PDB file of the backbone (N, CA, C, O) and the ligand in Angstrom, with CONECT records:
HET     ZN  A 101       1
ATOM      1  N   UNK A   1      93.766-110.649 -21.910  1.00  0.00           N
ATOM      2  CA  UNK A   1      94.994-110.242 -21.212  1.00  0.00           C
ATOM      3  C   UNK A   1      95.971-109.804 -22.228  1.00  0.00           C
ATOM      4  O   UNK A   1      96.669-110.632 -22.814  1.00  0.00           O
ATOM      5  N   UNK A   2      96.051-108.535 -22.464  1.00  0.00           N
ATOM      6  CA  UNK A   2      97.021-107.999 -23.388  1.00  0.00           C
ATOM      7  C   UNK A   2      97.768-106.892 -22.759  1.00  0.00           C
ATOM      8  O   UNK A   2      97.170-106.033 -22.111  1.00  0.00           O
ATOM      9  N   UNK A   3      99.009-106.874 -22.915  1.00  0.00           N
ATOM     10  CA  UNK A   3      99.833-105.895 -22.279  1.00  0.00           C
ATOM     11  C   UNK A   3     100.396-104.973 -23.306  1.00  0.00           C
ATOM     12  O   UNK A   3     100.686-105.398 -24.424  1.00  0.00           O
ATOM     13  N   UNK A   4     100.557-103.756 -22.974  1.00  0.00           N
ATOM     14  CA  UNK A   4     101.118-102.723 -23.849  1.00  0.00           C
ATOM     15  C   UNK A   4     102.626-103.038 -23.960  1.00  0.00           C
ATOM     16  O   UNK A   4     103.348-103.083 -22.964  1.00  0.00           O
ATOM     17  N   UNK A   5     103.071-103.255 -25.224  1.00  0.00           N
ATOM     18  CA  UNK A   5     104.485-103.586 -25.411  1.00  0.00           C
ATOM     19  C   UNK A   5     105.386-102.584 -24.890  1.00  0.00           C
ATOM     20  O   UNK A   5     106.508-102.904 -24.497  1.00  0.00           O
ATOM     21  N   UNK A   6     104.957-101.362 -24.860  1.00  0.00           N
ATOM     22  CA  UNK A   6     105.855-100.194 -24.444  1.00  0.00           C
ATOM     23  C   UNK A   6     106.203-100.350 -22.980  1.00  0.00           C
ATOM     24  O   UNK A   6     107.166 -99.725 -22.535  1.00  0.00           O
ATOM     25  N   UNK A   7     105.494-101.130 -22.212  1.00  0.00           N
ATOM     26  CA  UNK A   7     105.842-101.275 -20.758  1.00  0.00           C
ATOM     27  C   UNK A   7     107.018-102.251 -20.565  1.00  0.00           C
ATOM     28  O   UNK A   7     107.623-102.346 -19.497  1.00  0.00           O
ATOM     29  N   UNK A   8     107.305-102.972 -21.671  1.00  0.00           N
ATOM     30  CA  UNK A   8     108.482-103.887 -21.532  1.00  0.00           C
ATOM     31  C   UNK A   8     109.756-103.124 -21.794  1.00  0.00           C
ATOM     32  O   UNK A   8     109.847-102.363 -22.758  1.00  0.00           O
ATOM     33  N   UNK A   9     110.739-103.323 -20.941  1.00  0.00           N
ATOM     34  CA  UNK A   9     112.076-102.739 -21.182  1.00  0.00           C
ATOM     35  C   UNK A   9     112.663-103.512 -22.379  1.00  0.00           C
ATOM     36  O   UNK A   9     112.268-104.643 -22.663  1.00  0.00           O
ATOM     37  N   UNK A  10     113.583-102.891 -23.044  1.00  0.00           N
ATOM     38  CA  UNK A  10     114.320-103.581 -24.147  1.00  0.00           C
ATOM     39  C   UNK A  10     115.081-104.785 -23.589  1.00  0.00           C
ATOM     40  O   UNK A  10     115.380-104.872 -22.398  1.00  0.00           O
ATOM     41  N   UNK A  11     115.374-105.687 -24.487  1.00  0.00           N
ATOM     42  CA  UNK A  11     116.121-106.904 -24.159  1.00  0.00           C
ATOM     43  C   UNK A  11     117.426-106.485 -23.501  1.00  0.00           C
ATOM     44  O   UNK A  11     118.123-105.612 -24.018  1.00  0.00           O
ATOM     45  N   UNK A  12     117.761-107.078 -22.394  1.00  0.00           N
ATOM     46  CA  UNK A  12     118.996-106.734 -21.665  1.00  0.00           C
ATOM     47  C   UNK A  12     120.317-107.192 -22.470  1.00  0.00           C
ATOM     48  O   UNK A  12     121.416-106.715 -22.187  1.00  0.00           O
ATOM     49  N   UNK A  13     120.152-108.080 -23.419  1.00  0.00           N
ATOM     50  CA  UNK A  13     121.254-108.601 -24.095  1.00  0.00           C
ATOM     51  C   UNK A  13     121.535-107.862 -25.451  1.00  0.00           C
ATOM     52  O   UNK A  13     122.697-107.671 -25.809  1.00  0.00           O
ATOM     53  N   UNK A  14     120.502-107.460 -26.175  1.00  0.00           N
ATOM     54  CA  UNK A  14     120.721-106.876 -27.547  1.00  0.00           C
ATOM     55  C   UNK A  14     119.964-105.452 -27.610  1.00  0.00           C
ATOM     56  O   UNK A  14     120.238-104.677 -28.527  1.00  0.00           O
ATOM     57  N   UNK A  15     119.110-105.150 -26.732  1.00  0.00           N
ATOM     58  CA  UNK A  15     118.443-103.886 -26.802  1.00  0.00           C
ATOM     59  C   UNK A  15     117.197-103.857 -27.728  1.00  0.00           C
ATOM     60  O   UNK A  15     116.608-102.792 -27.912  1.00  0.00           O
ATOM     61  N   UNK A  16     116.801-104.973 -28.295  1.00  0.00           N
ATOM     62  CA  UNK A  16     115.612-105.098 -29.165  1.00  0.00           C
ATOM     63  C   UNK A  16     114.372-105.093 -28.212  1.00  0.00           C
ATOM     64  O   UNK A  16     114.443-105.532 -27.064  1.00  0.00           O
ATOM     65  N   UNK A  17     113.255-104.581 -28.746  1.00  0.00           N
ATOM     66  CA  UNK A  17     111.994-104.551 -28.003  1.00  0.00           C
ATOM     67  C   UNK A  17     111.409-106.022 -28.047  1.00  0.00           C
ATOM     68  O   UNK A  17     111.192-106.590 -29.117  1.00  0.00           O
ATOM     69  N   UNK A  18     111.184-106.563 -26.891  1.00  0.00           N
ATOM     70  CA  UNK A  18     110.564-107.902 -26.924  1.00  0.00           C
ATOM     71  C   UNK A  18     109.078-107.987 -27.159  1.00  0.00           C
ATOM     72  O   UNK A  18     108.371-106.979 -27.129  1.00  0.00           O
ATOM     73  N   UNK A  19     108.616-109.171 -27.387  1.00  0.00           N
ATOM     74  CA  UNK A  19     107.148-109.420 -27.611  1.00  0.00           C
ATOM     75  C   UNK A  19     106.584-110.211 -26.347  1.00  0.00           C
ATOM     76  O   UNK A  19     107.259-111.074 -25.785  1.00  0.00           O
ATOM     77  N   UNK A  20     105.369-109.878 -25.962  1.00  0.00           N
ATOM     78  CA  UNK A  20     104.675-110.593 -24.955  1.00  0.00           C
ATOM     79  C   UNK A  20     103.622-111.494 -25.574  1.00  0.00           C
ATOM     80  O   UNK A  20     102.783-111.046 -26.355  1.00  0.00           O
ATOM     81  N   UNK A  21     103.680-112.808 -25.204  1.00  0.00           N
ATOM     82  CA  UNK A  21     102.606-113.737 -25.608  1.00  0.00           C
ATOM     83  C   UNK A  21     102.009-114.296 -24.387  1.00  0.00           C
ATOM     84  O   UNK A  21     102.677-115.047 -23.677  1.00  0.00           O
ATOM     85  N   UNK A  22     100.752-113.972 -24.080  1.00  0.00           N
ATOM     86  CA  UNK A  22     100.131-114.289 -22.876  1.00  0.00           C
ATOM     87  C   UNK A  22      99.515-115.705 -22.871  1.00  0.00           C
ATOM     88  O   UNK A  22      99.136-116.239 -21.829  1.00  0.00           O
ATOM     89  N   UNK A  23      99.429-116.307 -24.128  1.00  0.00           N
ATOM     90  CA  UNK A  23      98.931-117.663 -24.131  1.00  0.00           C
ATOM     91  C   UNK A  23      99.697-118.503 -25.146  1.00  0.00           C
ATOM     92  O   UNK A  23      99.204-118.926 -26.191  1.00  0.00           O
ATOM     93  N   UNK A  24     100.962-118.705 -24.736  1.00  0.00           N
ATOM     94  CA  UNK A  24     101.781-119.437 -25.629  1.00  0.00           C
ATOM     95  C   UNK A  24     101.686-120.956 -25.329  1.00  0.00           C
ATOM     96  O   UNK A  24     101.845-121.375 -24.182  1.00  0.00           O
ATOM     97  N   UNK A  25     101.435-121.737 -26.331  1.00  0.00           N
ATOM     98  CA  UNK A  25     101.380-123.141 -26.152  1.00  0.00           C
ATOM     99  C   UNK A  25     102.684-123.842 -26.074  1.00  0.00           C
ATOM    100  O   UNK A  25     103.634-123.461 -26.758  1.00  0.00           O
ATOM    101  N   UNK A  26     102.769-124.874 -25.248  1.00  0.00           N
ATOM    102  CA  UNK A  26     104.026-125.667 -25.210  1.00  0.00           C
ATOM    103  C   UNK A  26     103.649-127.087 -24.748  1.00  0.00           C
ATOM    104  O   UNK A  26     102.615-127.311 -24.120  1.00  0.00           O
ATOM    105  N   UNK A  27     104.517-128.009 -25.081  1.00  0.00           N
ATOM    106  CA  UNK A  27     104.281-129.433 -24.719  1.00  0.00           C
ATOM    107  C   UNK A  27     105.069-129.742 -23.421  1.00  0.00           C
ATOM    108  O   UNK A  27     106.268-129.476 -23.342  1.00  0.00           O
ATOM    109  N   UNK A  28     104.399-130.287 -22.440  1.00  0.00           N
ATOM    110  CA  UNK A  28     105.047-130.635 -21.148  1.00  0.00           C
ATOM    111  C   UNK A  28     105.971-131.839 -21.422  1.00  0.00           C
ATOM    112  O   UNK A  28     105.619-132.762 -22.156  1.00  0.00           O
ATOM    113  N   UNK A  29     107.116-131.796 -20.830  1.00  0.00           N
ATOM    114  CA  UNK A  29     108.101-132.875 -20.936  1.00  0.00           C
ATOM    115  C   UNK A  29     107.581-134.167 -20.231  1.00  0.00           C
ATOM    116  O   UNK A  29     107.698-135.264 -20.777  1.00  0.00           O
ATOM    117  N   UNK A  30     107.027-134.017 -19.053  1.00  0.00           N
ATOM    118  CA  UNK A  30     106.545-135.130 -18.268  1.00  0.00           C
ATOM    119  C   UNK A  30     105.532-135.955 -18.938  1.00  0.00           C
ATOM    120  O   UNK A  30     105.737-137.156 -19.113  1.00  0.00           O
ATOM    121  N   UNK A  31     104.437-135.372 -19.327  1.00  0.00           N
ATOM    122  CA  UNK A  31     103.340-136.224 -19.832  1.00  0.00           C
ATOM    123  C   UNK A  31     103.000-135.935 -21.255  1.00  0.00           C
ATOM    124  O   UNK A  31     102.133-136.616 -21.804  1.00  0.00           O
ATOM    125  N   UNK A  32     103.625-134.961 -21.907  1.00  0.00           N
ATOM    126  CA  UNK A  32     103.458-134.733 -23.311  1.00  0.00           C
ATOM    127  C   UNK A  32     102.190-133.859 -23.574  1.00  0.00           C
ATOM    128  O   UNK A  32     101.901-133.585 -24.739  1.00  0.00           O
ATOM    129  N   UNK A  33     101.458-133.431 -22.585  1.00  0.00           N
ATOM    130  CA  UNK A  33     100.260-132.669 -22.768  1.00  0.00           C
ATOM    131  C   UNK A  33     100.576-131.270 -23.233  1.00  0.00           C
ATOM    132  O   UNK A  33     101.636-130.738 -22.902  1.00  0.00           O
ATOM    133  N   UNK A  34      99.682-130.655 -23.996  1.00  0.00           N
ATOM    134  CA  UNK A  34      99.826-129.191 -24.359  1.00  0.00           C
ATOM    135  C   UNK A  34      99.266-128.319 -23.254  1.00  0.00           C
ATOM    136  O   UNK A  34      98.175-128.549 -22.733  1.00  0.00           O
ATOM    137  N   UNK A  35     100.061-127.301 -22.915  1.00  0.00           N
ATOM    138  CA  UNK A  35      99.648-126.389 -21.850  1.00  0.00           C
ATOM    139  C   UNK A  35      99.938-124.973 -22.304  1.00  0.00           C
ATOM    140  O   UNK A  35     100.560-124.758 -23.344  1.00  0.00           O
ATOM    141  N   UNK A  36      99.488-124.017 -21.525  1.00  0.00           N
ATOM    142  CA  UNK A  36      99.740-122.621 -21.884  1.00  0.00           C
ATOM    143  C   UNK A  36     100.713-121.926 -20.904  1.00  0.00           C
ATOM    144  O   UNK A  36     100.806-122.300 -19.735  1.00  0.00           O
ATOM    145  N   UNK A  37     101.399-120.954 -21.389  1.00  0.00           N
ATOM    146  CA  UNK A  37     102.344-120.163 -20.576  1.00  0.00           C
ATOM    147  C   UNK A  37     102.264-118.785 -21.032  1.00  0.00           C
ATOM    148  O   UNK A  37     101.752-118.488 -22.111  1.00  0.00           O
ATOM    149  N   UNK A  38     102.798-117.885 -20.173  1.00  0.00           N
ATOM    150  CA  UNK A  38     103.007-116.478 -20.606  1.00  0.00           C
ATOM    151  C   UNK A  38     104.490-116.414 -20.947  1.00  0.00           C
ATOM    152  O   UNK A  38     105.325-116.954 -20.222  1.00  0.00           O
ATOM    153  N   UNK A  39     104.808-115.762 -22.039  1.00  0.00           N
ATOM    154  CA  UNK A  39     106.209-115.689 -22.500  1.00  0.00           C
ATOM    155  C   UNK A  39     106.536-114.327 -23.007  1.00  0.00           C
ATOM    156  O   UNK A  39     105.727-113.684 -23.676  1.00  0.00           O
ATOM    157  N   UNK A  40     107.776-113.865 -22.676  1.00  0.00           N
ATOM    158  CA  UNK A  40     108.349-112.678 -23.209  1.00  0.00           C
ATOM    159  C   UNK A  40     109.626-113.086 -23.997  1.00  0.00           C
ATOM    160  O   UNK A  40     110.560-113.697 -23.479  1.00  0.00           O
ATOM    161  N   UNK A  41     109.584-112.705 -25.254  1.00  0.00           N
ATOM    162  CA  UNK A  41     110.696-113.158 -26.147  1.00  0.00           C
ATOM    163  C   UNK A  41     111.294-112.040 -26.922  1.00  0.00           C
ATOM    164  O   UNK A  41     110.574-111.197 -27.457  1.00  0.00           O
ATOM    165  N   UNK A  42     112.567-112.009 -26.996  1.00  0.00           N
ATOM    166  CA  UNK A  42     113.306-111.104 -27.865  1.00  0.00           C
ATOM    167  C   UNK A  42     113.335-111.757 -29.278  1.00  0.00           C
ATOM    168  O   UNK A  42     113.844-112.867 -29.432  1.00  0.00           O
ATOM    169  N   UNK A  43     112.796-111.073 -30.286  1.00  0.00           N
ATOM    170  CA  UNK A  43     112.770-111.606 -31.518  1.00  0.00           C
ATOM    171  C   UNK A  43     114.104-111.482 -32.327  1.00  0.00           C
ATOM    172  O   UNK A  43     114.230-111.942 -33.462  1.00  0.00           O
ATOM    173  N   UNK A  44     115.032-110.857 -31.682  1.00  0.00           N
ATOM    174  CA  UNK A  44     116.349-110.694 -32.334  1.00  0.00           C
ATOM    175  C   UNK A  44     117.344-111.721 -31.861  1.00  0.00           C
ATOM    176  O   UNK A  44     117.901-112.457 -32.675  1.00  0.00           O
ATOM    177  N   UNK A  45     117.590-111.795 -30.539  1.00  0.00           N
ATOM    178  CA  UNK A  45     118.583-112.708 -30.003  1.00  0.00           C
ATOM    179  C   UNK A  45     117.945-113.915 -29.347  1.00  0.00           C
ATOM    180  O   UNK A  45     118.657-114.825 -28.925  1.00  0.00           O
ATOM    181  N   UNK A  46     116.592-113.954 -29.246  1.00  0.00           N
ATOM    182  CA  UNK A  46     115.803-115.094 -28.790  1.00  0.00           C
ATOM    183  C   UNK A  46     115.920-115.368 -27.302  1.00  0.00           C
ATOM    184  O   UNK A  46     115.572-116.448 -26.825  1.00  0.00           O
ATOM    185  N   UNK A  47     116.465-114.275 -26.504  1.00  0.00           N
ATOM    186  CA  UNK A  47     116.368-114.322 -25.061  1.00  0.00           C
ATOM    187  C   UNK A  47     114.892-114.436 -24.741  1.00  0.00           C
ATOM    188  O   UNK A  47     114.058-113.856 -25.435  1.00  0.00           O
ATOM    189  N   UNK A  48     114.544-115.213 -23.648  1.00  0.00           N
ATOM    190  CA  UNK A  48     113.171-115.460 -23.375  1.00  0.00           C
ATOM    191  C   UNK A  48     112.945-115.779 -21.913  1.00  0.00           C
ATOM    192  O   UNK A  48     113.788-116.379 -21.245  1.00  0.00           O
ATOM    193  N   UNK A  49     111.755-115.350 -21.420  1.00  0.00           N
ATOM    194  CA  UNK A  49     111.340-115.768 -20.123  1.00  0.00           C
ATOM    195  C   UNK A  49     109.912-116.367 -20.363  1.00  0.00           C
ATOM    196  O   UNK A  49     109.070-115.763 -21.027  1.00  0.00           O
ATOM    197  N   UNK A  50     109.694-117.552 -19.804  1.00  0.00           N
ATOM    198  CA  UNK A  50     108.442-118.268 -19.944  1.00  0.00           C
ATOM    199  C   UNK A  50     108.000-118.743 -18.628  1.00  0.00           C
ATOM    200  O   UNK A  50     108.817-119.221 -17.842  1.00  0.00           O
ATOM    201  N   UNK A  51     106.656-118.632 -18.321  1.00  0.00           N
ATOM    202  CA  UNK A  51     106.152-119.107 -17.044  1.00  0.00           C
ATOM    203  C   UNK A  51     104.807-119.812 -17.299  1.00  0.00           C
ATOM    204  O   UNK A  51     103.821-119.162 -17.648  1.00  0.00           O
ATOM    205  N   UNK A  52     104.770-121.198 -17.114  1.00  0.00           N
ATOM    206  CA  UNK A  52     103.553-121.877 -17.307  1.00  0.00           C
ATOM    207  C   UNK A  52     102.395-121.417 -16.479  1.00  0.00           C
ATOM    208  O   UNK A  52     102.616-121.112 -15.307  1.00  0.00           O
ATOM    209  N   UNK A  53     101.170-121.333 -16.970  1.00  0.00           N
ATOM    210  CA  UNK A  53     100.023-120.956 -16.224  1.00  0.00           C
ATOM    211  C   UNK A  53      99.829-121.800 -14.974  1.00  0.00           C
ATOM    212  O   UNK A  53      99.519-121.318 -13.884  1.00  0.00           O
ATOM    213  N   UNK A  54     100.029-123.073 -15.204  1.00  0.00           N
ATOM    214  CA  UNK A  54      99.782-123.996 -14.057  1.00  0.00           C
ATOM    215  C   UNK A  54     100.819-123.958 -12.965  1.00  0.00           C
ATOM    216  O   UNK A  54     100.605-124.556 -11.910  1.00  0.00           O
ATOM    217  N   UNK A  55     101.873-123.320 -13.155  1.00  0.00           N
ATOM    218  CA  UNK A  55     102.921-123.191 -12.140  1.00  0.00           C
ATOM    219  C   UNK A  55     102.856-121.878 -11.366  1.00  0.00           C
ATOM    220  O   UNK A  55     103.648-121.663 -10.448  1.00  0.00           O
ATOM    221  N   UNK A  56     101.955-121.030 -11.712  1.00  0.00           N
ATOM    222  CA  UNK A  56     101.707-119.758 -11.072  1.00  0.00           C
ATOM    223  C   UNK A  56     100.695-119.951  -9.910  1.00  0.00           C
ATOM    224  O   UNK A  56      99.607-120.500 -10.080  1.00  0.00           O
ATOM    225  N   UNK A  57     101.117-119.472  -8.742  1.00  0.00           N
ATOM    226  CA  UNK A  57     100.326-119.746  -7.543  1.00  0.00           C
ATOM    227  C   UNK A  57      99.127-118.776  -7.452  1.00  0.00           C
ATOM    228  O   UNK A  57      98.139-119.068  -6.778  1.00  0.00           O
ATOM    229  N   UNK A  58      99.229-117.611  -8.143  1.00  0.00           N
ATOM    230  CA  UNK A  58      98.141-116.696  -8.104  1.00  0.00           C
ATOM    231  C   UNK A  58      97.180-116.776  -9.286  1.00  0.00           C
ATOM    232  O   UNK A  58      97.300-117.697 -10.094  1.00  0.00           O
ATOM    233  N   UNK A  59      96.212-115.830  -9.422  1.00  0.00           N
ATOM    234  CA  UNK A  59      95.321-115.838 -10.585  1.00  0.00           C
ATOM    235  C   UNK A  59      96.071-115.735 -11.892  1.00  0.00           C
ATOM    236  O   UNK A  59      97.012-114.947 -11.989  1.00  0.00           O
ATOM    237  N   UNK A  60      95.696-116.493 -12.895  1.00  0.00           N
ATOM    238  CA  UNK A  60      96.374-116.482 -14.208  1.00  0.00           C
ATOM    239  C   UNK A  60      96.339-115.110 -14.861  1.00  0.00           C
ATOM    240  O   UNK A  60      97.220-114.777 -15.654  1.00  0.00           O
ATOM    241  N   UNK A  61      95.340-114.320 -14.541  1.00  0.00           N
ATOM    242  CA  UNK A  61      95.200-112.991 -15.128  1.00  0.00           C
ATOM    243  C   UNK A  61      96.355-112.052 -14.612  1.00  0.00           C
ATOM    244  O   UNK A  61      96.627-111.013 -15.213  1.00  0.00           O
ATOM    245  N   UNK A  62      96.999-112.438 -13.522  1.00  0.00           N
ATOM    246  CA  UNK A  62      98.080-111.628 -12.908  1.00  0.00           C
ATOM    247  C   UNK A  62      99.364-112.081 -13.384  1.00  0.00           C
ATOM    248  O   UNK A  62     100.372-111.424 -13.123  1.00  0.00           O
ATOM    249  N   UNK A  63      99.426-113.271 -14.140  1.00  0.00           N
ATOM    250  CA  UNK A  63     100.742-113.851 -14.474  1.00  0.00           C
ATOM    251  C   UNK A  63     101.511-112.937 -15.493  1.00  0.00           C
ATOM    252  O   UNK A  63     102.735-112.843 -15.395  1.00  0.00           O
ATOM    253  N   UNK A  64     100.861-112.300 -16.412  1.00  0.00           N
ATOM    254  CA  UNK A  64     101.483-111.431 -17.369  1.00  0.00           C
ATOM    255  C   UNK A  64     102.224-110.293 -16.657  1.00  0.00           C
ATOM    256  O   UNK A  64     103.376-109.961 -16.935  1.00  0.00           O
ATOM    257  N   UNK A  65     101.450-109.716 -15.700  1.00  0.00           N
ATOM    258  CA  UNK A  65     102.035-108.578 -14.954  1.00  0.00           C
ATOM    259  C   UNK A  65     103.200-109.073 -14.118  1.00  0.00           C
ATOM    260  O   UNK A  65     104.182-108.344 -13.980  1.00  0.00           O
ATOM    261  N   UNK A  66     103.149-110.221 -13.577  1.00  0.00           N
ATOM    262  CA  UNK A  66     104.226-110.750 -12.810  1.00  0.00           C
ATOM    263  C   UNK A  66     105.479-110.958 -13.662  1.00  0.00           C
ATOM    264  O   UNK A  66     106.602-110.618 -13.292  1.00  0.00           O
ATOM    265  N   UNK A  67     105.207-111.532 -14.808  1.00  0.00           N
ATOM    266  CA  UNK A  67     106.337-111.746 -15.748  1.00  0.00           C
ATOM    267  C   UNK A  67     106.994-110.542 -16.319  1.00  0.00           C
ATOM    268  O   UNK A  67     108.208-110.485 -16.517  1.00  0.00           O
ATOM    269  N   UNK A  68     106.113-109.529 -16.591  1.00  0.00           N
ATOM    270  CA  UNK A  68     106.608-108.237 -17.043  1.00  0.00           C
ATOM    271  C   UNK A  68     107.539-107.613 -15.947  1.00  0.00           C
ATOM    272  O   UNK A  68     108.611-107.090 -16.253  1.00  0.00           O
ATOM    273  N   UNK A  69     107.092-107.688 -14.677  1.00  0.00           N
ATOM    274  CA  UNK A  69     107.885-107.174 -13.598  1.00  0.00           C
ATOM    275  C   UNK A  69     109.260-107.889 -13.532  1.00  0.00           C
ATOM    276  O   UNK A  69     110.294-107.259 -13.307  1.00  0.00           O
ATOM    277  N   UNK A  70     109.233-109.209 -13.734  1.00  0.00           N
ATOM    278  CA  UNK A  70     110.514-110.011 -13.767  1.00  0.00           C
ATOM    279  C   UNK A  70     111.407-109.577 -14.919  1.00  0.00           C
ATOM    280  O   UNK A  70     112.603-109.345 -14.741  1.00  0.00           O
ATOM    281  N   UNK A  71     110.788-109.467 -16.145  1.00  0.00           N
ATOM    282  CA  UNK A  71     111.585-109.074 -17.260  1.00  0.00           C
ATOM    283  C   UNK A  71     112.218-107.631 -17.067  1.00  0.00           C
ATOM    284  O   UNK A  71     113.360-107.389 -17.457  1.00  0.00           O
ATOM    285  N   UNK A  72     111.435-106.708 -16.459  1.00  0.00           N
ATOM    286  CA  UNK A  72     111.852-105.348 -16.379  1.00  0.00           C
ATOM    287  C   UNK A  72     112.834-105.185 -15.196  1.00  0.00           C
ATOM    288  O   UNK A  72     113.442-104.121 -15.075  1.00  0.00           O
ATOM    289  N   UNK A  73     113.014-106.190 -14.322  1.00  0.00           N
ATOM    290  CA  UNK A  73     113.935-106.129 -13.263  1.00  0.00           C
ATOM    291  C   UNK A  73     115.393-106.076 -13.696  1.00  0.00           C
ATOM    292  O   UNK A  73     115.848-106.992 -14.381  1.00  0.00           O
ATOM    293  N   UNK A  74     116.119-105.076 -13.338  1.00  0.00           N
ATOM    294  CA  UNK A  74     117.505-104.961 -13.809  1.00  0.00           C
ATOM    295  C   UNK A  74     118.365-104.755 -12.558  1.00  0.00           C
ATOM    296  O   UNK A  74     117.936-104.182 -11.557  1.00  0.00           O
ATOM    297  N   UNK A  75     119.634-105.267 -12.672  1.00  0.00           N
ATOM    298  CA  UNK A  75     120.573-105.059 -11.561  1.00  0.00           C
ATOM    299  C   UNK A  75     120.980-103.592 -11.630  1.00  0.00           C
ATOM    300  O   UNK A  75     121.315-103.091 -12.704  1.00  0.00           O
ATOM    301  N   UNK A  76     120.952-102.878 -10.457  1.00  0.00           N
ATOM    302  CA  UNK A  76     121.308-101.545 -10.338  1.00  0.00           C
ATOM    303  C   UNK A  76     122.903-101.533 -10.593  1.00  0.00           C
ATOM    304  O   UNK A  76     123.668-102.093  -9.807  1.00  0.00           O
ATOM    305  N   UNK A  77     123.316-100.905 -11.661  1.00  0.00           N
ATOM    306  CA  UNK A  77     124.762-100.945 -11.994  1.00  0.00           C
ATOM    307  C   UNK A  77     125.606-100.242 -11.007  1.00  0.00           C
ATOM    308  O   UNK A  77     126.806-100.514 -10.961  1.00  0.00           O
ATOM    309  N   UNK A  78     125.070 -99.325 -10.181  1.00  0.00           N
ATOM    310  CA  UNK A  78     125.855 -98.689  -9.147  1.00  0.00           C
ATOM    311  C   UNK A  78     126.174 -99.544  -8.047  1.00  0.00           C
ATOM    312  O   UNK A  78     127.122 -99.244  -7.321  1.00  0.00           O
ATOM    313  N   UNK A  79     125.447-100.647  -7.819  1.00  0.00           N
ATOM    314  CA  UNK A  79     125.723-101.651  -6.761  1.00  0.00           C
ATOM    315  C   UNK A  79     126.462-102.861  -7.296  1.00  0.00           C
ATOM    316  O   UNK A  79     126.795-103.749  -6.510  1.00  0.00           O
ATOM    317  N   UNK A  80     126.730-102.945  -8.544  1.00  0.00           N
ATOM    318  CA  UNK A  80     127.476-104.111  -9.098  1.00  0.00           C
ATOM    319  C   UNK A  80     128.898-104.056  -8.688  1.00  0.00           C
ATOM    320  O   UNK A  80     129.498-102.985  -8.593  1.00  0.00           O
ATOM    321  N   UNK A  81     129.467-105.267  -8.433  1.00  0.00           N
ATOM    322  CA  UNK A  81     130.909-105.278  -8.058  1.00  0.00           C
ATOM    323  C   UNK A  81     131.688-104.754  -9.190  1.00  0.00           C
ATOM    324  O   UNK A  81     131.416-105.057 -10.352  1.00  0.00           O
ATOM    325  N   UNK A  82     132.685-103.945  -8.852  1.00  0.00           N
ATOM    326  CA  UNK A  82     133.616-103.445  -9.793  1.00  0.00           C
ATOM    327  C   UNK A  82     134.933-104.253  -9.821  1.00  0.00           C
ATOM    328  O   UNK A  82     135.454-104.614  -8.766  1.00  0.00           O
ATOM    329  N   UNK A  83     135.439-104.520 -10.948  1.00  0.00           N
ATOM    330  CA  UNK A  83     136.671-105.305 -10.947  1.00  0.00           C
ATOM    331  C   UNK A  83     137.810-104.390 -10.536  1.00  0.00           C
ATOM    332  O   UNK A  83     137.824-103.188 -10.803  1.00  0.00           O
ATOM    333  N   UNK A  84     138.740-105.010  -9.888  1.00  0.00           N
ATOM    334  CA  UNK A  84     139.855-104.237  -9.382  1.00  0.00           C
ATOM    335  C   UNK A  84     141.151-104.874  -9.963  1.00  0.00           C
ATOM    336  O   UNK A  84     142.161-105.009  -9.272  1.00  0.00           O
ATOM    337  N   UNK A  85     141.080-105.229 -11.162  1.00  0.00           N
ATOM    338  CA  UNK A  85     142.264-105.835 -11.779  1.00  0.00           C
ATOM    339  C   UNK A  85     143.415-104.845 -11.935  1.00  0.00           C
ATOM    340  O   UNK A  85     143.199-103.703 -12.340  1.00  0.00           O
ATOM    341  N   UNK A  86     144.557-105.247 -11.637  1.00  0.00           N
ATOM    342  CA  UNK A  86     145.745-104.388 -11.782  1.00  0.00           C
ATOM    343  C   UNK A  86     146.713-105.070 -12.704  1.00  0.00           C
ATOM    344  O   UNK A  86     146.760-106.295 -12.815  1.00  0.00           O
ATOM    345  N   UNK A  87     147.469-104.251 -13.352  1.00  0.00           N
ATOM    346  CA  UNK A  87     148.465-104.814 -14.287  1.00  0.00           C
ATOM    347  C   UNK A  87     149.743-105.115 -13.430  1.00  0.00           C
ATOM    348  O   UNK A  87     150.185-104.311 -12.609  1.00  0.00           O
ATOM    349  N   UNK A  88     150.303-106.348 -13.690  1.00  0.00           N
ATOM    350  CA  UNK A  88     151.440-106.791 -13.014  1.00  0.00           C
ATOM    351  C   UNK A  88     152.728-106.137 -13.518  1.00  0.00           C
ATOM    352  O   UNK A  88     153.810-106.434 -13.011  1.00  0.00           O
TER     353      UNK A  88
HETATM  354 ZN    ZN A 101     117.739-109.731 -27.402  1.00  0.00          ZN2+
END
């Protein structure tokens, strides 16, 4: 399961290109066991999305694609609320 880094949009916070790790190890808080997750991490500002394999309801092979879709999701700036601040 390897994804082409170019399909990831730049970090929404700093603009750096993030890294995808499809088999990132982490320790579960509840029982201390080691488990795997898919993770997308910005190496510059450390913004990150992580999704444990065991928490994904679909096939693990589709988890990276799911997380990439989530990472690439952006608010359409044309629909964002615009401030209407006025000077007193
Ligand atoms: Zn960043």
